[in-house]
C-alpha positions, 0 to 999 in steps of 0.5 A, a space after each residue: 152082347 145079349 144077356 139073360 132076360 131075367 133073374 132066373 137066366 144066368 148072365 151072360 148068356 148068348 142067343 145070337 152068334 157072330 157068323 165070322 172069325 175074329 183075327 188072333 190079334 183082336 182078341 183080348 180075352 175069350 171065356 165060355 158062357 155059364 153052364 146054365 145057358 141054353 146055348 153053349 158059347 164063348 164070349 170073345 172081348 175084342 180089341 174094339 171094346 165089343 164082347 162078341 158071342 161065338 158058338 162053342 162048336 166053331 173051330 177058330 174060337 175053340 182054338 183061341 180058347 185053348 190058347 188062352 188057357 195054355 198061356 195062363 198055365 205058363 
């Protein structure tokens, strides 16, 4: 996953986004990037151990993030 280039940029920030969808069963966790990042994104931790950047405009990613919030609240 791309990170901020220097100490002024918060980490982690995403500069390139994964264009596909990640199956629900492969998502371990999903978090928003820092509000100071130039592009709004989610960082998806996948079952294969990779962190994947996905735009916050993607419908499936929004749904996965919201499901995670609901399950933590229960």
